[in-house]
N, C-alpha and C positions, 0 to 999 in steps of 0.2 A: 504494500500500500504506500502511496506517496503522501508525504507530509511536507509542509513548509515550516521552516524554522526562521522566525523573524527576530533579528538582534536589535534590541532597543538600547540606546545609550543616552546618558545625561548630556544636556547642553553645556557648552563651555562658558567662558566669561563674556563673550560677545554673542550677538544674535546669530551670527553665521558660523560660530565655532562649535565643533565637538570638543569635549574635554581632551580627547586624544591629541589634538593639535598643540596642547600645552605640555605634553610629555617630553622627556629627554630623548635624544636620538637613540640611545641604547634601549630604553623602555619601548619605544615605538618599533624598533627592529625586532625585539623579542616577541612583541605582540603579533606583528605581521608574520614572523617566522612560525609562531604557533598556528596561526590561521592557515598558512601554506601546508604545514604538516598535517593539520586536521583534514584539510581537503584531500591531500594525498592518501590518507588513511581511508577516507570515504570512497575514493576511487578504487583503491586496492580491494576493498570489501565488496565492490559492486553496488554500493549504496548511493553513489553520487548521481544526481541528475543535473543540477545547476547550482551556482552560487554567484552572488554579485554584491559588491560593496556599493553604497550610494554616496552621492556628492553631499556637500554641506546643505543643511536646511534652507540656507539663503537662496538656493537655486530651485527650490520646490515651489510649485504653484498648484492651487486647486482650480480645476477647469470645469465649467458647466456650460451647457448650451443656453444661449440667451433666447429671448422670445422669437427671434428670427433664425435661430439655429446657429448663429455665429458664436465662437468661443468667448466666454467671459472668464477672466482669470482673477484670482485673489491670492494674496500671500506676498512674501513669506510670513511666517507666524513666530516671531522671536519670543513670544511669551510662553511657548511650550517649554516644559522642563525636560522632556525626553523626545528623542527623534528615532526614527527607523534608520539604522546605520547600514543594514545589509540583510541578506537572506540566503538561505540554502533551500533547495528542494531535494529531498532525499527519497529513496525508494527502499523501504525496510519491511521486515516481516511482521512487525507488531508496533502498537503504540508504545509499548514499554521500551523497545529499542530506540524509537524516536526520542523518548524522554531521556534515555541514557546518553544519546548523542548531544541533545540540547544541554544537559548538565555539563558534559565535557566542554562544549563551546562556551558555556557560561563562565567556566573557570579559566578562561584565557588570562594570561598575565597582564597586569597593569603596571603602574609606577612601582619601582622597586621589586618587580617580579611577583608582587602579591596578587593572588587570583581576584579578578574583578567581580565574579559572581553576579554578572549582569543578567537582567531578565531576558530570556529567550522564549518567545511565544511559539507554541507548537500547534499547528492546525492541519487537519487532514485536507488533502487536495480533493475537491469534489469532482464529479464527472457530470457532464451535461446529460439531461434527460433524453431519452430516445425520441426521435421525431416521427416514429411510425404511426 
């Protein structure tokens, strides 16, 4: 079954910053290295579908169709305390395995190598209803 794991992260000191932008180069290197290794392990286990990191919240916009169908945008939203930093789509045998992987991702190292224990939202990927 496929699951999406959504990585949430606290905002930084400015509206466009993730806290990670304030880390030392060594702490950032350790964190990114952990993520690369985590992704390699998912691939080796045949559980990888996709993963992407997202740009800073200052680049995000909410888009709606206006009355005439033209796009209407709103944002960014600097008052938010947390932002979606990235996601994985995994294909695993059970929800328990998805939770195990989410816990591992949650423990990625932060400043000083201390585990971040960041929230990872886990949601099953739905399938479209049949059109028969």
